[in-house]
C-alpha positions as a Markdown table, in Angstrom:
| # | Residue | x | y | z |
|---|---|---|---|---|
| 1 | Met | -16.3 | 33.8 | 69.2 |
| 2 | Lys | -19.8 | 35.3 | 68.9 |
| 3 | Thr | -20.3 | 35.0 | 72.7 |
| 4 | Val | -16.9 | 36.9 | 73.1 |
| 5 | Arg | -18.0 | 39.6 | 70.8 |
| 6 | Arg | -21.3 | 40.1 | 72.4 |
| 7 | Leu | -19.7 | 40.2 | 75.6 |
| 8 | Leu | -17.1 | 42.9 | 74.8 |
| 9 | Tyr | -19.4 | 45.0 | 72.7 |
| 10 | Arg | -22.1 | 45.1 | 75.1 |
| 11 | Asp | -19.8 | 46.0 | 77.9 |
| 12 | Ile | -18.1 | 48.7 | 75.9 |
| 13 | Val | -21.0 | 50.4 | 74.4 |
| 14 | Ser | -22.8 | 50.7 | 77.7 |
| 15 | Ala | -19.4 | 52.2 | 79.2 |
| 16 | Val | -19.2 | 54.6 | 76.3 |
| 17 | Leu | -22.6 | 55.6 | 76.6 |
| 18 | Phe | -22.3 | 56.4 | 80.0 |
| 19 | Ala | -19.4 | 58.5 | 79.4 |
| 20 | Ala | -21.0 | 60.3 | 76.8 |
| 21 | Ile | -24.1 | 61.1 | 78.9 |
| 22 | Ala | -21.9 | 62.6 | 81.5 |
| 23 | Phe | -20.2 | 64.8 | 79.3 |
| 24 | Leu | -23.3 | 66.1 | 77.6 |
| 25 | Ser | -24.9 | 66.7 | 81.3 |
| 26 | Leu | -21.7 | 68.6 | 82.3 |
| 27 | Phe | -21.5 | 70.9 | 78.7 |
| 28 | Phe | -25.3 | 71.1 | 79.3 |
| 29 | Phe | -24.9 | 72.8 | 82.5 |
| 30 | Ile | -22.0 | 75.0 | 81.4 |
| 31 | Asp | -23.8 | 76.2 | 78.3 |
| 32 | Leu | -27.2 | 77.0 | 80.5 |
| 33 | Val | -25.0 | 79.2 | 83.0 |
| 34 | Asp | -23.3 | 80.8 | 80.1 |
| 35 | Glu | -26.6 | 81.9 | 78.5 |
| 36 | Leu | -28.2 | 83.0 | 81.9 |
| 37 | Glu | -26.6 | 86.5 | 81.8 |
| 38 | Asn | -28.6 | 87.1 | 78.1 |
| 39 | Ile | -31.9 | 86.5 | 80.2 |
| 40 | Gly | -34.1 | 89.6 | 80.2 |
| 41 | Arg | -32.3 | 91.0 | 77.2 |
| 42 | Gly | -34.9 | 91.6 | 74.3 |
| 43 | Gln | -37.1 | 88.3 | 74.2 |
| 44 | Tyr | -34.5 | 86.1 | 75.6 |
| 45 | Thr | -36.0 | 84.0 | 78.4 |
| 46 | Leu | -35.2 | 81.1 | 80.4 |
| 47 | Gly | -37.1 | 78.9 | 77.7 |
| 48 | Val | -34.9 | 80.2 | 75.1 |
| 49 | Ala | -31.8 | 79.5 | 77.0 |
| 50 | Leu | -32.9 | 76.3 | 77.7 |
| 51 | Thr | -33.6 | 75.5 | 73.9 |
| 52 | Tyr | -30.2 | 77.0 | 73.0 |
| 53 | Ala | -28.3 | 75.0 | 75.5 |
| 54 | Leu | -30.1 | 71.8 | 74.2 |
| 55 | Leu | -29.6 | 72.5 | 70.5 |
| 56 | Glu | -25.6 | 72.9 | 71.2 |
| 57 | Gln | -25.5 | 69.3 | 72.8 |
| 58 | Pro | -25.1 | 67.4 | 69.3 |
| 59 | Gly | -22.2 | 69.8 | 68.5 |
| 60 | His | -20.4 | 68.9 | 72.0 |
| 61 | Phe | -21.3 | 65.0 | 71.4 |
| 62 | Tyr | -19.8 | 65.1 | 68.0 |
| 63 | Glu | -16.2 | 66.4 | 69.8 |
| 64 | Leu | -16.4 | 64.6 | 72.7 |
| 65 | Phe | -17.5 | 61.3 | 71.5 |
| 66 | Pro | -14.0 | 60.0 | 70.7 |
| 67 | Ile | -12.9 | 60.7 | 74.0 |
| 68 | Ala | -16.2 | 59.4 | 75.5 |
| 69 | Val | -15.0 | 56.1 | 73.6 |
| 70 | Leu | -11.3 | 56.3 | 74.7 |
| 71 | Ile | -12.8 | 56.3 | 78.4 |
| 72 | Gly | -15.5 | 53.6 | 78.1 |
| 73 | Thr | -13.3 | 51.4 | 76.5 |
| 74 | Ile | -10.3 | 51.8 | 78.8 |
| 75 | Phe | -13.0 | 51.4 | 81.7 |
| 76 | Ser | -14.4 | 48.2 | 80.2 |
| 77 | Met | -11.0 | 46.4 | 79.4 |
| 78 | Ala | -9.4 | 47.4 | 82.8 |
| 79 | Arg | -12.6 | 46.0 | 84.6 |
| 80 | Leu | -12.2 | 42.7 | 82.6 |
| 81 | Ala | -8.4 | 42.7 | 83.3 |
| 82 | Gln | -9.0 | 43.1 | 87.0 |
| 83 | Ser | -11.7 | 40.7 | 87.2 |
| 84 | Ser | -9.5 | 38.4 | 85.5 |
| 85 | Glu | -12.2 | 37.6 | 82.6 |
| 86 | Tyr | -9.7 | 38.8 | 80.1 |
| 87 | Thr | -7.0 | 36.4 | 81.2 |
| 88 | Ile | -9.7 | 33.8 | 80.7 |
| 89 | Leu | -10.5 | 35.1 | 77.4 |
| 90 | Arg | -6.9 | 34.9 | 76.5 |
| 91 | Thr | -6.5 | 31.5 | 77.5 |
| 92 | Ala | -9.7 | 30.6 | 75.7 |
| 93 | Gly | -7.8 | 31.6 | 72.5 |
| 94 | Leu | -8.3 | 35.4 | 72.2 |
| 95 | Gly | -5.3 | 36.3 | 70.7 |
| 96 | Pro | -3.9 | 40.1 | 70.6 |
| 97 | Trp | -4.3 | 40.6 | 66.9 |
| 98 | Arg | -8.0 | 39.3 | 67.0 |
| 99 | Ala | -8.9 | 41.1 | 70.1 |
| 100 | Leu | -7.8 | 44.1 | 68.2 |
| 101 | Ser | -9.6 | 43.1 | 65.0 |
| 102 | Leu | -12.7 | 43.0 | 67.2 |
| 103 | Leu | -12.4 | 46.5 | 68.7 |
| 104 | Ala | -11.9 | 47.6 | 65.1 |
| 105 | Val | -15.0 | 46.6 | 63.8 |
| 106 | Leu | -16.7 | 48.3 | 67.1 |
| 107 | Gly | -14.6 | 51.6 | 66.3 |
| 108 | Val | -15.8 | 51.5 | 62.5 |
| 109 | Ala | -19.4 | 51.8 | 64.2 |
| 110 | Phe | -18.6 | 54.2 | 66.4 |
| 111 | Ala | -16.7 | 56.2 | 63.7 |
| 112 | Leu | -20.1 | 56.0 | 61.5 |
| 113 | Val | -22.1 | 57.4 | 64.6 |
| 114 | Thr | -19.5 | 60.2 | 64.4 |
| 115 | Phe | -19.9 | 60.8 | 61.0 |
| 116 | Phe | -23.5 | 61.1 | 61.0 |
| 117 | Ile | -24.0 | 63.3 | 64.2 |
| 118 | Gly | -21.0 | 65.4 | 62.5 |
| 119 | Asp | -22.2 | 65.8 | 59.2 |
| 120 | Tyr | -26.2 | 65.9 | 59.5 |
| 121 | Val | -27.2 | 66.6 | 63.1 |
| 122 | Thr | -24.8 | 68.9 | 64.3 |
| 123 | Pro | -25.2 | 71.5 | 61.4 |
| 124 | Ala | -28.9 | 71.4 | 61.4 |
| 125 | Ser | -29.0 | 71.8 | 65.3 |
| 126 | Glu | -26.3 | 74.5 | 65.1 |
| 127 | Arg | -28.3 | 76.6 | 62.6 |
| 128 | Lys | -31.3 | 76.2 | 64.5 |
| 129 | Ala | -29.5 | 77.6 | 67.6 |
| 130 | Val | -28.4 | 80.6 | 65.7 |
| 131 | Ala | -31.9 | 81.1 | 64.5 |
| 132 | Val | -33.3 | 80.7 | 68.0 |
| 133 | Lys | -30.8 | 83.2 | 69.3 |
| 134 | Gln | -31.1 | 85.5 | 66.6 |
| 135 | Val | -35.0 | 85.9 | 67.2 |
| 136 | Ala | -34.8 | 86.6 | 70.6 |
| 137 | Arg | -32.3 | 89.2 | 70.5 |
| 138 | Gly | -33.3 | 90.5 | 67.2 |
| 139 | Gly | -30.6 | 90.0 | 65.1 |
| 140 | Leu | -26.5 | 88.9 | 65.1 |
| 141 | Arg | -23.7 | 90.5 | 65.2 |
| 142 | Leu | -20.9 | 89.4 | 63.4 |
| 143 | Gly | -17.9 | 91.2 | 65.4 |
| 144 | Arg | -16.2 | 94.4 | 64.7 |
| 145 | Ser | -15.4 | 93.9 | 61.0 |
| 146 | Gly | -18.4 | 91.8 | 59.8 |
| 147 | Ala | -18.3 | 89.3 | 57.3 |
| 148 | Trp | -16.6 | 89.5 | 54.0 |
| 149 | Leu | -17.5 | 87.9 | 50.6 |
| 150 | Lys | -15.7 | 88.4 | 47.1 |
| 151 | Glu | -17.3 | 87.9 | 43.7 |
| 152 | Arg | -15.7 | 88.2 | 40.0 |
| 153 | Arg | -17.8 | 88.2 | 37.0 |
| 154 | Thr | -17.9 | 89.4 | 33.3 |
| 155 | Thr | -20.3 | 92.4 | 32.5 |
| 156 | Ala | -21.2 | 94.0 | 29.4 |
| 157 | Asp | -18.7 | 96.7 | 30.6 |
| 158 | Gly | -15.7 | 94.4 | 31.1 |
| 159 | Glu | -14.6 | 92.4 | 34.2 |
| 160 | Arg | -15.7 | 93.2 | 37.7 |
| 161 | Ser | -14.8 | 92.2 | 41.1 |
| 162 | Tyr | -17.2 | 93.1 | 44.1 |
| 163 | Ser | -16.3 | 92.8 | 47.6 |
| 164 | Ile | -19.1 | 92.7 | 50.0 |
| 165 | Asn | -19.4 | 93.3 | 53.6 |
| 166 | Val | -22.0 | 92.4 | 56.1 |
| 167 | Ala | -22.3 | 93.8 | 59.6 |
| 168 | Gly | -24.9 | 91.4 | 60.7 |
| 169 | Thr | -28.1 | 89.3 | 60.3 |
| 170 | Ala | -31.7 | 90.4 | 61.3 |
| 171 | Ala | -34.6 | 88.2 | 61.9 |
| 172 | Gln | -36.2 | 86.4 | 59.0 |
| 173 | Gly | -33.1 | 85.8 | 57.4 |
| 174 | Leu | -32.1 | 89.1 | 56.3 |
| 175 | Leu | -28.8 | 90.6 | 56.3 |
| 176 | Arg | -28.4 | 94.1 | 57.7 |
| 177 | Gly | -25.4 | 96.7 | 57.2 |
| 178 | Leu | -24.5 | 95.7 | 53.8 |
| 179 | Arg | -21.7 | 97.3 | 51.9 |
| 180 | Ile | -20.7 | 96.3 | 48.5 |
| 181 | Phe | -17.7 | 97.9 | 46.4 |
| 182 | Glu | -17.3 | 97.5 | 42.6 |
| 183 | Phe | -13.9 | 97.5 | 41.1 |
| 184 | Asp | -13.0 | 97.6 | 37.4 |
| 185 | Ala | -10.3 | 95.2 | 35.8 |
| 186 | Asp | -7.6 | 97.8 | 36.7 |
| 187 | Gly | -8.6 | 97.7 | 40.5 |
| 188 | Arg | -10.6 | 101.3 | 40.5 |
| 189 | Leu | -13.6 | 101.9 | 42.5 |
| 190 | Leu | -16.5 | 102.3 | 40.5 |
| 191 | Thr | -19.6 | 101.9 | 42.8 |
| 192 | Arg | -20.3 | 101.8 | 46.4 |
| 193 | Leu | -23.8 | 100.3 | 47.7 |
| 194 | Ala | -24.8 | 100.6 | 51.1 |
| 195 | Ala | -28.1 | 99.0 | 52.4 |
| 196 | Asp | -29.7 | 98.5 | 55.4 |
| 197 | His | -30.8 | 95.2 | 54.9 |
| 198 | Ala | -30.6 | 92.6 | 52.1 |
| 199 | Lys | -32.3 | 89.2 | 51.2 |
| 200 | Val | -30.7 | 86.8 | 49.1 |
| 201 | Gly | -33.2 | 85.3 | 46.6 |
| 202 | Asp | -33.4 | 81.7 | 45.3 |
| 203 | Asp | -32.1 | 82.7 | 41.9 |
| 204 | Gly | -29.0 | 84.7 | 43.3 |
| 205 | Thr | -30.9 | 87.9 | 43.3 |
| 206 | Trp | -30.2 | 90.1 | 46.3 |
| 207 | His | -33.0 | 92.5 | 47.2 |
| 208 | Leu | -31.5 | 95.4 | 48.9 |
| 209 | Thr | -33.6 | 97.8 | 51.1 |
| 210 | Gly | -32.8 | 101.5 | 52.1 |
| 211 | Val | -30.0 | 101.9 | 49.6 |
| 212 | Glu | -27.6 | 104.6 | 49.1 |
| 213 | Arg | -25.4 | 104.4 | 45.7 |
| 214 | Thr | -22.5 | 106.1 | 45.2 |
| 215 | Arg | -20.8 | 106.1 | 41.9 |
| 216 | Trp | -17.6 | 107.3 | 40.5 |
| 217 | Ser | -16.6 | 108.4 | 37.0 |
| 218 | His | -13.0 | 108.0 | 35.7 |
| 219 | Ser | -13.3 | 109.6 | 32.4 |
| 220 | Gly | -11.8 | 112.9 | 31.8 |
| 221 | Val | -9.6 | 115.0 | 34.0 |
| 222 | Ala | -11.7 | 115.3 | 37.0 |
| 223 | Glu | -13.3 | 112.5 | 38.8 |
| 224 | Ala | -17.4 | 113.0 | 38.9 |
| 225 | Val | -19.1 | 111.3 | 42.2 |
| 226 | Gln | -22.7 | 110.9 | 42.2 |
| 227 | Thr | -24.8 | 109.9 | 45.1 |
| 228 | Glu | -28.7 | 108.8 | 45.2 |
| 229 | Arg | -30.9 | 107.0 | 47.4 |
| 230 | Leu | -33.3 | 103.9 | 46.6 |
| 231 | Ala | -35.8 | 102.7 | 48.3 |
| 232 | Ala | -35.2 | 99.4 | 47.0 |
| 233 | Leu | -32.7 | 97.8 | 44.6 |
| 234 | Asn | -32.3 | 94.3 | 43.1 |
| 235 | Trp | -28.6 | 93.5 | 42.9 |
| 236 | Pro | -27.6 | 90.5 | 40.5 |
| 237 | Ser | -25.1 | 88.3 | 41.8 |
| 238 | Thr | -23.5 | 84.9 | 41.5 |
| 239 | Leu | -23.5 | 84.5 | 45.2 |
| 240 | Thr | -25.9 | 82.1 | 46.4 |
| 241 | Ser | -27.8 | 81.7 | 49.7 |
| 242 | Ala | -25.6 | 78.9 | 50.7 |
| 243 | Val | -22.5 | 80.7 | 50.1 |
| 244 | Val | -23.9 | 83.6 | 52.0 |
| 245 | Ala | -24.6 | 81.6 | 55.0 |
| 246 | Ala | -21.1 | 79.8 | 55.1 |
| 247 | Ala | -19.7 | 83.1 | 55.8 |
| 248 | Val | -21.8 | 84.4 | 58.3 |
| 249 | Leu | -22.7 | 81.2 | 60.2 |
| 250 | Pro | -20.1 | 79.5 | 62.6 |
| 251 | Leu | -18.0 | 76.8 | 60.9 |
| 252 | Ser | -19.6 | 74.2 | 62.9 |
| 253 | Ser | -23.0 | 74.8 | 61.1 |
| 254 | Met | -21.2 | 73.5 | 57.9 |
| 255 | Ser | -21.2 | 70.0 | 56.9 |
| 256 | Thr | -18.0 | 68.4 | 55.1 |
| 257 | Ile | -19.5 | 68.9 | 51.6 |
| 258 | Glu | -20.6 | 72.4 | 52.5 |
| 259 | Leu | -17.0 | 72.8 | 53.6 |
| 260 | Trp | -15.5 | 71.8 | 50.5 |
| 261 | Arg | -17.9 | 73.8 | 48.3 |
| 262 | Tyr | -17.0 | 77.0 | 50.1 |
| 263 | Thr | -13.5 | 76.3 | 50.1 |
| 264 | Ser | -13.6 | 75.9 | 46.2 |
| 265 | His | -15.6 | 79.3 | 46.1 |
| 266 | Leu | -12.9 | 81.1 | 48.2 |
| 267 | Ala | -9.9 | 79.8 | 46.2 |
| 268 | Ser | -11.9 | 80.5 | 43.0 |
| 269 | Asn | -11.9 | 84.2 | 43.9 |
| 270 | Glu | -8.4 | 84.5 | 45.2 |
| 271 | Gln | -9.5 | 84.5 | 48.8 |
| 272 | Ala | -7.4 | 82.9 | 52.0 |
| 273 | Ala | -9.2 | 79.5 | 52.1 |
| 274 | Gln | -6.6 | 78.0 | 54.8 |
| 275 | Arg | -8.9 | 78.0 | 57.4 |
| 276 | Tyr | -11.6 | 76.1 | 56.0 |
| 277 | Glu | -9.5 | 73.8 | 54.1 |
| 278 | Ile | -8.1 | 72.7 | 57.4 |
| 279 | Gln | -11.7 | 72.5 | 59.1 |
| 280 | Phe | -12.7 | 70.4 | 56.1 |
| 281 | Trp | -9.8 | 67.8 | 56.3 |
| 282 | Lys | -10.4 | 67.7 | 60.5 |
| 283 | Arg | -14.2 | 67.4 | 59.7 |
| 284 | Ala | -13.4 | 64.3 | 56.8 |
| 285 | Leu | -10.8 | 62.8 | 59.1 |
| 286 | Tyr | -12.4 | 63.2 | 63.0 |
| 287 | Pro | -14.5 | 60.1 | 62.7 |
| 288 | Phe | -11.7 | 57.9 | 62.1 |
| 289 | Ala | -10.3 | 59.2 | 65.8 |
| 290 | Cys | -12.8 | 56.6 | 67.2 |
| 291 | Leu | -10.6 | 53.9 | 65.8 |
| 292 | Val | -7.5 | 55.3 | 67.3 |
| 293 | Met | -9.2 | 55.6 | 70.5 |
| 294 | Val | -10.2 | 51.9 | 70.6 |
| 295 | Ala | -6.6 | 51.1 | 69.9 |
| 296 | Leu | -5.3 | 53.2 | 72.6 |
| 297 | Ala | -7.9 | 51.4 | 74.9 |
| 298 | Leu | -6.6 | 48.3 | 74.4 |
| 299 | Pro | -3.5 | 48.0 | 76.1 |
| 300 | Phe | -4.9 | 48.7 | 79.1 |
| 301 | Ala | -6.5 | 45.0 | 79.1 |
| 302 | Tyr | -3.0 | 43.7 | 79.4 |
| 303 | Met | -2.2 | 45.7 | 82.5 |
| 304 | His | -2.0 | 43.4 | 85.5 |
| 305 | Gly | -4.7 | 44.2 | 88.0 |
| 306 | Arg | -2.1 | 45.3 | 90.5 |
| 307 | Gly | -0.9 | 47.8 | 88.2 |
| 308 | Gly | -3.6 | 50.5 | 89.6 |
| 309 | Gly | -7.1 | 50.5 | 89.9 |
| 310 | Ile | -9.7 | 51.1 | 87.4 |
| 311 | Ser | -10.1 | 54.6 | 88.7 |
| 312 | Leu | -6.3 | 55.3 | 88.2 |
| 313 | Lys | -6.6 | 53.9 | 84.7 |
| 314 | Val | -9.8 | 55.8 | 83.6 |
| 315 | Phe | -8.0 | 58.9 | 85.0 |
| 316 | Gly | -5.1 | 58.1 | 82.6 |
| 317 | Gly | -7.6 | 57.8 | 79.9 |
| 318 | Ile | -8.9 | 61.2 | 80.5 |
| 319 | Met | -5.6 | 62.7 | 80.4 |
| 320 | Leu | -5.1 | 61.1 | 77.3 |
| 321 | Gly | -8.1 | 62.3 | 75.5 |
| 322 | Ile | -7.6 | 65.8 | 77.0 |
| 323 | Ser | -4.2 | 65.6 | 75.2 |
| 324 | Phe | -5.6 | 64.5 | 72.0 |
| 325 | Val | -8.2 | 67.6 | 71.8 |
| 326 | Leu | -5.4 | 69.6 | 73.0 |
| 327 | Leu | -3.2 | 68.7 | 70.2 |
| 328 | Asn | -5.7 | 68.6 | 67.6 |
| 329 | Asn | -6.6 | 72.3 | 68.2 |
| 330 | Val | -3.2 | 73.5 | 68.6 |
| 331 | Ala | -2.3 | 71.6 | 65.3 |
| 332 | Gly | -5.2 | 73.4 | 63.7 |
| 333 | His | -3.7 | 76.7 | 64.9 |
| 334 | Leu | -0.4 | 76.1 | 64.3 |
| 335 | Gly | -1.3 | 75.2 | 60.5 |
| 336 | Leu | -2.9 | 78.1 | 59.9 |
| 337 | Leu | -0.2 | 80.1 | 61.2 |
| 338 | Arg | 2.6 | 78.4 | 59.4 |
| 339 | Asn | 0.5 | 77.7 | 56.3 |
| 340 | Trp | 1.1 | 73.9 | 56.6 |
| 341 | Thr | -0.6 | 71.5 | 54.2 |
| 342 | Pro | -4.2 | 71.2 | 55.3 |
| 343 | Trp | -4.5 | 67.4 | 55.3 |
| 344 | Ile | -1.3 | 66.9 | 57.2 |
| 345 | Val | -2.5 | 69.1 | 60.0 |
| 346 | Ala | -5.8 | 67.4 | 60.2 |
| 347 | Ala | -4.1 | 63.8 | 60.1 |
| 348 | Thr | -1.2 | 64.3 | 62.3 |
| 349 | Pro | -2.8 | 64.0 | 65.8 |
| 350 | Ser | -4.9 | 60.7 | 65.0 |
| 351 | Ala | -1.7 | 59.3 | 63.1 |
| 352 | Leu | 0.7 | 60.0 | 66.4 |
| 353 | Tyr | -1.9 | 58.6 | 68.8 |
| 354 | Leu | -2.1 | 55.4 | 66.7 |
| 355 | Leu | 1.3 | 54.9 | 66.4 |
| 356 | Leu | 1.6 | 55.6 | 70.2 |
| 357 | Ser | -1.2 | 52.7 | 70.9 |
| 358 | Leu | 0.1 | 50.2 | 68.5 |
| 359 | Ala | 3.6 | 50.7 | 70.1 |
| 360 | Ala | 2.2 | 50.2 | 73.9 |
| 361 | Phe | 0.2 | 47.3 | 72.7 |
| 362 | Ser | 3.1 | 45.4 | 71.0 |
| 363 | Trp | 5.4 | 46.1 | 73.9 |
| 364 | Leu | 2.6 | 44.9 | 76.8 |
| 365 | Val | 1.6 | 41.8 | 74.3 |
| 366 | Arg | 5.6 | 40.8 | 74.1 |
| 367 | Tyr | 6.6 | 41.5 | 77.6 |
| 368 | Arg | 3.9 | 40.9 | 79.9 |
């Protein structure tokens, strides 16, 4: 059995690595071409474009590795079937369920690699990619509406709620175009702070510069409005730099734990957390897609060589992989629109393809 395991694992791992490298090469070229149009804007040079494209590759590896596992395993199984090596292994005692258990162990190893890349390497590389582009462009714009954060806390004057809008980021980790709205327990606007730049300190204090503070007094018959300008202001907050980073950086820059913490923060402040909950469960369950892929590839070993060449089977594997990614993305969008249970949305594509693979495997073993 050690010889069989060594034969299968060596063949499959080499094929999977080849497919992964091919995918990464293609996406590196696509990313580089996309960045060429930015060369010459500010300090954006060809070196920055190359660096950014390289830093994007761990994220592509995480997304595409299950597909590479499927294609590589199908190629290996189809090649063994076409050369009758797998028939010899079956004759020597390699039963269907033993073969499935061997591939399941390899699938677990692939899942661990996917988890490590997705939870440790990809977030770090995505943050670095954002920082590289931010320095070269002189900042990062967060769309027309910017990023919104919300905070509730009890002060000496009673319960207060705060809505914070960030227009973008600048170099050295600064936030720019900041607006802070303070409301009382009855929902009345008390204070508006507008700052050119802000930096979140390690203790949670926000250091604002270029501040315009507007206060509304709701006592008496007429409302009084006071406006003053300050060069700098320290604004105390419970929002840490990690929470702010989660709001302004892409979802791909967050690990599973960070997604969970940010989702809890949104829920505690009565903000919509469905998008982040779905992303959390997709991130937590996505490594198990490697197990589904190896199970989906095993039936190709039981197809007769005359049932189609290796190229046809690999093409079928590519189509299966693309359909899995498509279903995974569509399920996420539908779950967000229809407000479905997040863990069900994340688990449904893998569960469907696992059932498909087991059904095909059982049929081929019984009738072939």
